[in-house]
C-alpha positions, 0 to 999 in steps of 0.5 A: 527546797525551802520557800521564800518568805514574803517580807512584812512590816510589823508593829512593835506591839505585835513583835512583842506579842509574837516574842512572848508567844514563842517564849511560852511555846518553848517553855511548854515544850520543855516542860512537857518533855519532863512531865506526865503529859502523854496518854497512859502507856507511853514511856515518859521522862519524870525528871532525871529518870524514865517513868511509865504511868507515873512509876519509875521505869528502868530498861535493859535491851539490845540493838538488832539493826537489821530486823527491817531486812528479814525477807526476800525484799521482793514479790508478795508483801505479806508472804515473801517480801517480809519473813514474818516467821523469822521476825516472830522467832527473833522476838521470841528469843528476845523475850527468852533473854529478858530483852525489854527494848530493841533499838533498830534502824528505820532508814535505808536508801538502798533498792533492797528493803529501802524505806526511801530508795529515792528522794521523796519515794517511800516504799510501801512494802518496806513500811508494811514490813515495819508495821509487822515488826511493831505488831510483833514487838507489841505481841511479845511485850517488847518496846522499840527505839527506831532511828530515823537516819544514819550519819554513816554510809551504811544503808546510804545514810546522809551521804545519799541525801547530800547526793540528792542535792548534788553535794559530796558525802564522806568526811568532812563533806557530810557535815554540810548536811547539818548546815542549812546555808549549805544544804537547805534541801537536806533539811527538807528531805529529812523532815519529809521522811520523818513526817511520813514515818510519824504519820504512818498508819500501821496497816495491821492495827490502824494505829499511827506510829506517833500514837503507838506506845509500843515505841519507847522513843525515837532517835534523830540519827545514829551517831550524828556529829559536825566534825572538823569544820573548825577547831572552835566548832569541834568543841562548841557543837553550835551547828549540830545543836541548832540542827537538833533544836530544829528537828527536835521541835519538828518531831515534837510538833507532830508527835508530843507523846513519845520520848526523843533522843539524839543517838549521840555516841558521847565522844569528847576529849573531856571524857578521855574517850574519842576526841572533840567532834562537834557533838559535845555531850552536855551542850547537845543534850541540853536541847529542850526538845531532847528527853534523854541523853545517850552514849555508845562506849566501845572502849576496847576499840584500838583507838580507845584502849580503856581498861575495865576500871576506866570504862566504868568511870567513863560511864559514871561520868556520863550518868553524872552529867546526864542526871546532875548537869543536864537533868535527864535520864541516861540511855547507853544506846550501844555498847560492847567489848572485844578481845576480853572476857565479855561476861566478866566485863559485862558483869562489872559494867552492869553492876556499876551502871546500876549502882550509878543510877543508869536508866537504860542500856542496849548492847550491840547486837543480838543476831539471829543467824551467823554471828558477827565475830566482833560484836555479835551475840546469839542466843545461848551466848554465855554473856546473855546470862549476865544480861538476863540478871541485869534485866531482872534487876532493872525490872525490879527497880521499876517494880515490874517484871521482864517480858514473859519467856513464853509469848505467843509464837506468832503474830496475827495479821489482824490488829493485836490487843495492846499489851496488858498493864505492867504488874503492880510494884511489889508490896512495900517492906514492913514499916518496922525494920527487923534488927540485925542479929550479929552486926553489919559491915559497911563499905563506902567507896568514893569517886571524888571529883572535888566539888562533887562525888559519888559514893557506892555504899555496900551494907553486909548483914553479918547475922544469921537471920535475914533483915527485912527493911533497913535504915542506915544512919551516918554523917558526912565528914564535912560540908557535903550536900546530898544531891541524889540517891539510887536503890534507896531513899535518903534525907539529910539533917545537918551532916547526918544522913538517914537512908532507908531501903526501896521496895526492891532493896528491902531484903538482905539475907543472912550473910548477904549484902545490899548496895546503894549509891549517892551523889553529893556536892562538896568543898574540894578536900573535905570528902572522905569516909564517914566515921560511923554507921548504924543499921537499924540502930546497931553499930556497923564495922567499916570495911 
């Protein structure tokens, strides 16, 4: 329970000084989350994108929530409780399929493999197993996104914390977890657990979790919501936002090095996906303590019923709001489809995600044994070929490579060396772009929202020789203003745009094409396709 605070009398000057100190501290926290403040090797936020050691960092990964249960869950910690060979084998599969980041649970209140089976009792054997998971991830060059707690009942979740305080769980009772006036003990038990986890010293490496760059980011909770307490609260998200602010500040106070996310699923009537559940995407992610946005599109669920076209439009809407409204990277922390051709859907989703400038993705979920018939994916599944291509493209955008497919097959119980630094980005293209041999074709596809729009621009090389380095020049048809651009670089002078390649989009083979995207502000009714395009000085046809 919280301790009562003694009442004190404050002079007006002291109150003003205290207010100023709080304002400065808040500003520093917010600024620190968006700047290169962490030591080398930690993934950070640089404006609307992730970055690593000052360079762009795009990631592709998966969820494997049950990693913490590999082993008997009893008897000797090192040889029976945890199954090291099974953990290492799973990370070997991740590397073979180019998985760069794994989102996983770091919560359970159950007796078997429970991190906190009863209030304030932290199971040393289970945390020792998580130590090994971190070390195996490090040895294989994979980063982790551990989640602190679960909104849902799986592995106990916040229903268990409510029960410890004598309160009911389930819907809508579990909303009390986020309301200090109804469950102050819930706030205390959650903070105590988070503090224990962040300050945990890995018994293999001697490094505290809060100091280990193997952790990509933390998430406060899996899919939090404050639902059906009032119609107004469903829309505003005031209570959940206050909880996110308090817990975010708490985490950042212990661990300023790592990124922090909410674990939000992105349901909201404004997006045409789910309803208003007290967790509005923009309002919650505007917290100064949160470093990136997240969403979990399961658009083929019966309650959603979205087509592929509506699915890609939904994801684009999140990316747009994340980058241009909230001003933070977007992480599609869970997603998958059912009862459709998964490879076809994944290919379209990934291509559109990349074109829109999405920063990270993690499909649900990579199993190592019997596959979940609804959303499970096992090694050898055809959709993993689509994922590998996506992962390679995301790595290329970062100027890096995905993890080597041949990592060491086992993880030593002794401290493992830190992963080697990422390779240097590929050399920049020649400063003198090669001309097109026989012209070009440009396809300019609009997603028009009136006061803003996205454009996907595909440039096809119709010649018989490759283009190595390119500049595309065109003019907006009206008073449009460029906001952002991805897979290329752009400058605007009046209505004219000059777009040049990035290092990873420089080469356009004969008969091949390259795609970039842009977002711009506009006056409703003035958007349209530019009238002319030139590529390296050669006029292109419009397709």
